[in-house]
C-alpha positions in Angstrom: -6.9 23.0 6.1 -5.5 26.5 5.6 -1.8 26.7 4.8 0.2 28.2 7.6 2.3 31.2 6.5 4.7 33.6 8.0 6.0 36.9 6.8 9.8 36.9 6.5 12.6 38.9 5.0 15.4 37.4 2.9 18.9 38.9 2.9 21.4 37.6 0.3 24.9 38.9 0.9 27.2 36.2 -0.3 26.1 34.0 -3.2 28.1 31.1 -1.8 26.4 31.3 1.6 22.8 30.6 2.8 19.9 33.0 2.3 19.0 34.4 5.7 15.3 34.5 6.5 14.2 36.9 9.3 10.8 36.4 10.7 8.7 39.2 12.3 9.5 38.0 15.8 13.2 38.4 15.1 14.1 34.7 14.6 16.6 33.8 11.9 16.6 30.9 9.5 19.2 30.1 6.8 18.2 28.4 3.6 20.2 27.3 0.6 23.9 27.9 0.1 26.9 25.5 -0.2 25.9 23.4 2.8 22.9 22.0 0.8 25.1 20.5 -1.9 26.1 17.3 -0.1 22.4 16.4 0.2 21.3 17.4 -3.3 24.3 16.1 -5.2 24.2 12.8 -3.2 20.9 12.0 -4.9 22.1 12.8 -8.4 25.5 11.1 -7.8 23.8 7.9 -6.7 21.3 8.1 -9.6 24.3 8.4 -12.0 26.2 5.6 -10.1 23.2 3.3 -10.2 22.2 4.0 -13.9 25.8 3.7 -15.1 26.4 0.7 -12.9 23.8 -1.4 -14.7 23.5 0.3 -18.1 27.3 0.5 -19.0 27.6 -3.3 -18.9 24.0 -4.2 -19.8 25.0 -5.2 -23.3 26.9 -8.0 -21.7 23.9 -9.1 -19.6 21.6 -9.1 -22.6 24.0 -11.0 -24.9 25.8 -13.3 -22.5 23.1 -14.0 -19.9 19.8 -13.4 -21.8 21.4 -14.7 -25.0 20.0 -11.9 -27.2 21.5 -11.2 -30.7 23.8 -8.2 -30.8 21.6 -5.9 -32.8 18.5 -6.8 -30.9 20.3 -6.2 -27.6 21.8 -3.0 -28.7 18.5 -1.7 -29.9 16.8 -2.7 -26.7 19.3 -0.6 -24.7 19.0 2.3 -27.1 15.2 2.3 -26.9 15.5 2.1 -23.1 17.9 5.0 -23.1 15.5 6.9 -25.4 12.6 6.3 -23.0 14.7 7.3 -20.0 15.6 10.5 -21.8 12.0 11.4 -22.7 10.4 11.0 -19.3 12.4 14.1 -17.9 10.0 16.3 -20.0 7.0 14.8 -18.0 8.9 15.3 -14.7 9.9 18.9 -15.6 6.3 19.9 -16.5 5.0 18.4 -13.3 7.7 20.3 -11.3 7.3 23.6 -13.0 3.5 23.4 -13.0 2.4 22.4 -9.5 4.6 19.9 -7.6 7.9 21.9 -7.3 11.3 20.5 -7.9 11.8 19.1 -4.3 8.8 16.8 -4.3 9.3 15.7 -7.9 12.8 14.6 -7.0 11.6 12.6 -4.0 8.8 10.8 -5.9 11.1 10.1 -8.9 13.7 8.7 -6.6 11.3 6.3 -5.0 10.0 5.0 -8.4 13.6 4.7 -9.5 14.4 2.6 -6.4 11.5 0.2 -7.3 13.0 -0.3 -10.7 16.4 -1.1 -9.3 15.0 -3.6 -6.8 13.0 -5.3 -9.6 16.0 -5.6 -12.0 18.2 -6.9 -9.1 15.7 -9.6 -8.3 15.4 -10.6 -11.9 19.2 -11.0 -12.0 19.3 -13.2 -8.9 16.4 -15.7 -9.6 17.3 -18.3 -12.2 13.7 -18.5 -13.4 14.2 -15.1 -15.1 17.1 -16.2 -17.3 17.4 -18.8 -20.1 19.9 -21.7 -19.9 23.6 -20.6 -20.0 25.2 -20.6 -23.5 29.0 -20.3 -23.1 29.7 -21.1 -26.8 27.3 -18.4 -28.0 26.2 -20.7 -30.8 22.6 -22.1 -31.1 21.6 -20.3 -27.9 18.1 -20.3 -26.4 17.1 -16.7 -26.1 15.2 -15.3 -23.2 11.4 -15.9 -23.4 8.9 -13.1 -23.7 7.9 -13.5 -20.0 11.6 -13.2 -19.0 12.0 -10.1 -21.2 8.9 -8.5 -19.8 10.3 -8.6 -16.3 13.4 -6.8 -17.7 11.3 -4.3 -19.6 9.1 -3.4 -16.5 12.2 -2.9 -14.4 13.8 -0.6 -17.1 10.5 1.3 -17.5 10.4 2.0 -13.7 13.9 3.3 -13.7 13.1 5.4 -16.8 10.0 6.9 -15.1 12.0 7.6 -11.9 14.9 9.3 -13.7 12.3 11.5 -15.3 11.6 13.1 -11.9 15.3 13.3 -11.0 17.3 14.4 -14.0 15.6 17.6 -15.0 15.2 18.9 -11.5 18.4 18.2 -9.6 20.7 20.5 -11.4 18.1 23.3 -11.4 17.2 22.7 -7.8 20.9 22.9 -6.9 21.3 26.1 -8.8 18.3 27.6 -6.9 20.4 27.5 -3.8 22.8 30.1 -5.1 22.5 33.5 -6.7 22.7 32.7 -10.4 22.2 36.2 -11.7 24.4 37.0 -14.7 26.4 39.7 -12.8 27.1 37.4 -9.9 28.1 34.4 -12.0 30.5 36.5 -14.1 32.3 37.6 -10.9 32.8 34.0 -9.6 36.1 32.1 -10.0 34.2 28.9 -10.4 31.5 27.5 -12.8 28.7 25.7 -11.1 28.0 23.5 -14.2 31.6 22.5 -14.5 31.7 21.2 -10.9 28.3 19.6 -11.2 29.5 17.7 -14.2 32.7 16.8 -12.4 30.8 15.2 -9.5 28.7 13.2 -12.1 31.9 12.1 -13.7 33.3 10.8 -10.4 30.1 8.8 -9.9 30.4 7.4 -13.4 34.1 6.5 -12.9 33.3 4.6 -9.6 30.5 2.6 -11.3 32.7 1.8 -14.3 35.5 0.4 -12.2 33.9 -1.1 -9.1 30.4 -2.2 -10.3 31.4 -3.4 -13.7 34.3 -5.5 -12.2 31.8 -7.1 -9.7 29.4 -7.8 -12.5 32.0 -9.6 -14.6 33.8 -11.4 -11.9 31.4 -11.9 -8.9 27.9 -11.9 -10.3 25.0 -9.8 -11.5 23.2 -10.1 -8.2 25.9 -8.2 -6.4 26.6 -6.1 -9.4 23.1 -4.7 -9.5 22.5 -4.9 -5.8 25.2 -2.4 -4.9 23.7 0.4 -7.0 20.3 -0.5 -5.6 21.6 0.0 -2.0 23.4 3.2 -3.1 20.2 4.7 -4.5 18.3 3.9 -1.3 20.9 5.8 0.8 20.8 8.8 -1.6 17.0 9.1 -1.1 17.5 9.1 2.7 20.3 11.7 2.4 18.2 14.0 0.2 15.2 13.9 2.6 17.6 14.5 5.5 18.5 17.9 4.1 14.9 19.0 3.6 15.0 21.7 6.2 18.0 23.4 4.6 16.7 23.8 1.0 15.4 27.0 -0.6 12.3 25.7 -2.4 10.8 28.2 -4.8 7.1 27.8 -5.4 6.4 26.7 -9.0 5.2 29.5 -11.3 2.5 27.5 -13.1 2.4 25.4 -16.2 5.0 26.7 -18.7 3.1 25.0 -21.6 -0.1 26.9 -20.6 1.8 30.2 -20.7 3.2 29.3 -24.1 -0.2 28.4 -25.4 -1.8 31.6 -24.0 0.8 33.7 -25.9 0.1 31.9 -29.2 -3.7 32.1 -28.7 -3.6 35.8 -27.8 -1.4 36.5 -30.9 -3.8 34.6 -33.2 -6.8 36.4 -31.8 -5.2 39.8 -32.3 -3.6 39.0 -35.6 -5.4 41.9 -37.3 -4.3 44.4 -34.6 -1.4 46.8 -35.4 1.6 46.8 -33.1 2.1 50.3 -31.6 5.1 52.3 -32.8 6.0 53.0 -29.2 6.8 49.6 -27.9 6.5 50.9 -24.3 2.7 50.8 -24.9 2.8 47.0 -25.0 1.3 45.4 -21.9 3.5 44.9 -18.9 2.4 43.9 -15.4 5.3 43.3 -13.0 3.0 42.0 -10.2 1.5 39.4 -12.5 4.9 38.2 -13.5 6.4 38.1 -10.0 6.7 34.3 -9.7 8.2 33.9 -13.2 10.7 36.9 -13.2 12.5 36.6 -9.8 15.9 37.3 -11.3 14.8 40.0 -13.7 12.4 40.7 -16.5 13.0 39.9 -20.1 13.3 42.9 -22.4 11.5 43.3 -25.7 13.3 41.9 -28.8 12.5 42.6 -32.5 12.6 38.9 -33.5 9.3 37.1 -34.2 7.4 40.4 -34.1 4.1 38.7 -34.9 4.1 37.4 -31.3 4.1 41.0 -30.0 0.4 41.2 -31.0 -0.3 39.1 -27.9 0.8 42.0 -25.7 -1.5 44.6 -27.4 -3.8 45.9 -24.7 -7.3 46.9 -25.9 -10.0 48.6 -23.8 -11.7 45.3 -23.2 -8.5 43.7 -22.0 -8.0 46.4 -19.3 -11.5 46.3 -17.8 -10.0 44.1 -15.0 -6.7 45.8 -14.4 -5.7 43.4 -11.6 -6.1 40.2 -13.5 -6.6 40.3 -17.3 -7.7 37.3 -19.3 -4.4 35.7 -20.1 -5.8 33.9 -23.1 -6.5 37.3 -24.7 -3.6 39.4 -23.3 0.0 38.5 -22.4 2.7 40.6 -20.8 5.9 41.5 -22.7 7.8 39.2 -20.4 5.6 36.2 -21.2 5.9 37.0 -25.0 9.7 37.1 -24.6 9.6 33.8 -22.8 8.1 32.2 -25.9 10.6 33.9 -28.1 13.5 32.6 -26.0 12.3 29.0 -26.3 11.9 29.4 -30.1 15.4 30.8 -30.4 16.8 27.9 -28.3 15.2 25.1 -30.4 17.5 25.1 -33.4 20.6 25.0 -31.2 19.0 22.3 -29.0 18.2 20.2 -32.1 21.8 20.0 -33.1 22.3 17.6 -30.1 19.9 15.1 -31.6 22.1 13.9 -34.5 25.1 13.9 -32.2 23.3 11.3 -30.0 22.1 9.4 -33.1 25.6 9.0 -34.3 27.0 7.9 -31.0 24.0 6.0 -29.4 25.3 2.5 -30.3 29.0 3.2 -30.1 29.4 2.0 -26.5 27.6 -1.3 -27.2 29.7 -2.0 -30.3 33.0 -1.0 -28.7 32.4 -3.4 -25.8 31.8 -6.2 -28.3 35.1 -5.2 -30.0 36.9 -5.3 -26.7 35.7 -8.8 -25.9 37.4 -10.1 -29.0 40.8 -8.4 -28.2 43.6 -9.2 -25.8 42.5 -7.8 -22.4 45.2 -9.3 -20.2 47.0 -6.9 -17.9 48.6 -9.8 -16.0 48.3 -13.5 -16.5 45.4 -13.7 -14.1 43.7 -10.3 -14.6 41.7 -9.3 -17.6 40.5 -5.7 -18.1 36.7 -5.6 -18.1 35.4 -4.4 -21.5 32.8 -2.1 -20.1 35.4 -0.4 -18.0 37.1 1.1 -21.0 34.8 4.1 -20.6 36.9 5.1 -17.6 39.4 6.5 -19.9 36.8 8.9 -21.3 35.6 9.8 -17.8 39.2 10.4 -16.5 39.9 12.6 -19.5 36.7 14.5 -18.9 37.4 15.0 -15.2 41.0 16.2 -15.9 39.7 18.3 -18.8 37.1 20.1 -16.6 39.8 21.1 -14.1 42.2 22.2 -16.8 39.4 24.0 -18.7 38.4 26.1 -15.6 41.9 26.6 -14.1 44.0 27.0 -17.2 42.0 27.4 -20.4 39.5 30.0 -19.2 42.1 32.3 -17.5 44.3 32.1 -20.6 41.6 32.6 -23.3 39.8 35.4 -21.5 42.9 37.6 -22.0 42.0 37.7 -25.6 38.2 37.4 -25.6 37.6 39.6 -22.6 34.7 37.2 -21.8 34.6 36.2 -18.1 33.7 32.7 -19.1 36.6 32.5 -21.6 34.4 31.6 -24.6 30.7 31.6 -25.0 28.6 28.5 -24.5 27.9 28.4 -28.3 31.6 28.5 -29.1 32.2 25.8 -26.4 29.6 23.5 -28.0 31.0 24.0 -31.5 34.5 23.0 -30.5 33.1 19.9 -28.9 31.1 18.9 -32.1 34.3 19.2 -34.1 36.4 17.1 -31.7 33.8 14.4 -31.6 34.0 13.9 -35.3 37.7 13.0 -34.8 36.8 10.4 -32.2 34.6 8.4 -34.6 37.2 8.7 -37.4 39.7 7.1 -35.0 37.1 4.4 -34.1 36.9 3.4 -37.8 40.7 3.3 -38.2 41.0 1.1 -35.1 38.3 -1.3 -36.3 40.2 -1.7 -39.6 43.3 -2.5 -37.6 41.5 -5.1 -35.4 40.1 -6.9 -38.5 43.4 -6.8 -40.3 45.0 -8.6 -37.3 42.2 -11.1 -37.2 42.6 -11.9 -40.9 46.3 -12.4 -40.6 45.7 -15.0 -37.9 42.8 -16.7 -39.7 40.4 -15.8 -36.9 37.6 -14.1 -38.9 35.3 -17.1 -38.6 35.9 -17.7 -34.9 33.7 -15.2 -32.9 34.9 -16.5 -29.5 38.7 -16.4 -30.3 40.9 -13.8 -28.7 42.5 -11.7 -31.5 46.2 -10.9 -30.6 45.8 -7.2 -30.5 45.7 -5.2 -27.3 42.4 -3.8 -26.1 44.1 -0.6 -25.4 44.1 0.2 -29.1 40.5 1.4 -28.2 41.7 3.9 -25.6 42.5 6.9 -28.0 38.9 7.2 -29.2 37.8 7.3 -25.5 40.3 10.0 -24.8 39.0 12.1 -27.6 35.4 11.5 -26.6 36.3 12.7 -23.1 37.7 15.9 -24.4 34.7 16.5 -26.6 32.4 15.9 -23.6 34.1 18.8 -21.7 33.0 21.1 -24.4 29.7 19.7 -25.7 27.8 18.4 -22.7 28.7 21.0 -20.2 28.3 23.8 -22.7 24.9 22.4 -23.8 23.6 22.2 -20.2 24.8 25.7 -19.3 23.4 27.1 -22.6 19.9 25.7 -21.9 20.0 27.0 -18.3 21.3 30.4 -19.1 19.2 31.1 -22.2 15.9 29.6 -21.1 13.3 31.7 -19.2 13.9 31.2 -15.5 10.4 29.9 -14.9 11.0 27.2 -17.6 14.5 26.1 -16.6 13.4 22.7 -15.4 11.6 22.2 -18.7 14.7 23.4 -20.5 16.8 21.0 -18.6 14.4 18.3 -19.8 15.1 19.4 -23.4 18.7 18.3 -22.8 17.4 14.7 -22.2 14.8 14.9 -24.9 17.6 15.4 -27.4 19.1 12.2 -26.1 15.7 10.5 -26.4 15.0 11.4 -30.0 18.6 10.8 -30.9 18.5 7.3 -29.4 15.4 6.4 -31.3 16.9 7.7 -34.5 20.0 5.7 -33.7 17.9 2.5 -33.4 16.3 3.3 -36.7 19.7 3.9 -38.4 21.2 0.7 -37.0 18.1 -1.3 -38.0 18.3 0.1 -41.5 22.0 -0.6 -41.8 21.5 -4.2 -40.5 18.5 -4.9 -42.7 20.0 -3.5 -46.0 23.7 -4.4 -46.0 23.1 -8.1 -47.0 23.5 -11.3 -45.1 27.0 -12.5 -46.2 28.8 -9.2 -45.5 26.4 -7.5 -43.1 27.9 -4.3 -41.6 26.5 -5.2 -38.2 26.1 -9.0 -37.9 24.2 -10.6 -35.0 26.9 -13.0 -33.7 30.3 -12.7 -35.5 31.6 -9.1 -35.4 34.8 -10.2 -37.3 32.8 -10.8 -40.4 31.0 -7.5 -40.2 31.8 -4.0 -41.5 31.7 -2.0 -38.3 34.3 0.4 -39.7 31.9 1.3 -42.5 29.3 2.1 -39.9 31.8 4.4 -38.1 32.5 6.2 -41.3 28.8 6.7 -41.8 28.3 8.2 -38.4 31.3 10.5 -38.9 29.7 11.8 -42.1 26.4 12.4 -40.2 28.4 14.4 -37.6 30.0 16.6 -40.3 26.6 17.5 -41.7 25.4 18.2 -38.1 28.4 20.5 -37.5 27.6 22.6 -40.6 24.0 22.9 -39.4 25.1 23.9 -35.9 27.5 26.6 -37.2 24.8 28.2 -39.3 22.3 28.2 -36.3 24.9 29.6 -33.9 25.9 32.3 -36.3 22.4 33.7 -36.4 21.6 33.1 -32.7 20.6 36.1 -30.6 21.2 35.9 -26.8 18.2 36.7 -24.6 18.1 40.3 -23.1 17.5 40.3 -19.4 17.0 43.4 -17.2 18.3 42.5 -13.8 17.2 45.9 -12.4 20.2 47.3 -10.7 19.9 50.0 -8.0 22.1 53.0 -7.6 24.8 51.1 -5.7 25.0 48.4 -8.3 23.2 45.8 -6.3 20.4 43.6 -7.7 17.2 45.2 -6.5 15.5 41.9 -6.6 18.1 40.3 -4.3 18.7 43.2 -2.0 15.6 42.6 0.0 12.8 40.2 -0.6 9.6 39.7 1.4 8.3 36.2 1.2 5.9 33.7 2.6 7.2 30.3 3.7 4.3 27.8 3.7 4.1 24.5 5.6 5.5 22.7 2.6 8.7 24.7 2.9 8.1 26.5 -0.4 9.2 30.2 -0.6 6.5 32.5 -2.1 7.4 36.1 -3.1 5.0 38.8 -2.0 
């Protein structure tokens, strides 16, 4: 069946408002804008609510319900986190290549929903759990069949999140004018507010859901996120008619491969002295340069050979063979990705050093005095709310106080650059793990003074709120690192590869999580049986503080690496094509097709 199309005109006056589409018969239709945010963010908020709701306290489920040893349970969660952070690359490639972000989000949400339903059922039915072991001694671990049910559930949620995570933030940004000139003139930062919404969802999960899991039951504790995710899918679909859905520009991996193949084929060709003679074709690059064309840079000059146009290449002037000739814009896309990779890689060791901290901290909290009143105990997994609260307050102060103050000195509309923002976060995070080591030393000292080192179930008379300072510091670091990293990848990646670049954010988490599992396993296997740093059952006889000092050292090395990479980084040059009145020529007036899938195609 032929796809129905209509010629329309797009006017974009206010970047906060909808993009107005005018058809030839005079009818008006508005797409995008701030009104789409409740529908788009509802999906991502409920995804975060659901994932945090079962993942934040899952170490308790694995050790207290499935009776797994601490290291095995922690590694299971880290491997799951690594898988969940790898699948966004698959989802991003599907979205950028042919499916588009809208349909990738919908399919991913449905798969995620199936995973939540499965894990909820496994928590309700007794046949999926081993016998209870309240003493935590000589426990019967979950059987392989019981664990496989858990693994399948976690795998489904991992696959589902792969379709959601890389697409939602980029799809939301698509609804606004994100050109550099417009962003610089705004008094708000989209990524700050996006991360603020995610923080609110996390905070709700850490308080409400974790409390229900600890005091009501895992059936309700996992069932509530499952229902929430189902509602989010319905909400996202309900806003379908309001979204601006850009047509995917084709596989980014194919374009990258074409540039490399072209450069290799023409490795003996000489790059012309006049760089204006390198091949450019604005019509060919229409779908992948909506917001402007990338300008030529002098880095990685050997890739410029891909844009050398020979007589054979120009025989078909309308459509050259892209495996033999690439435009300057496409060459610069590849250069941009190469420049990003060293900065992106710095996030890997950060995740490696912190991937297991949440699991170990929860086990520390379980051994400490958690009483707020005689009848109410603070849930261990809810300690993370202090990090989230600090992050939420920090984001507001960052945007409303820090940025206006610091821009007086830097003259930068954003206050500081994204690279500077990330560097500050890396340094602050080192302080957080140093504090973690000092607090663990204090906890063990109190346990020794009360002869409790050999009693893993005893409550050590030290307040659980000794753990709060490290959470505060982690929250401050998150304001700088995570938001800065996300904004850096979006801003510095080629616009046609932004979903894939968003996936890189999660790929760093994936690789870091697997390396974290490797590091914990090595530490556990090679620190002896009598005084193991990370014992399976009795944390009091461990050397967790030594592990914290180790990861602090890893972060120091990573900070030095990051500073070197940031010092030599070159920001991508983008020509936004301004007209005489200072307006963006590409946004002043666009003629598009809107097909029956709702995708906007530029003419």
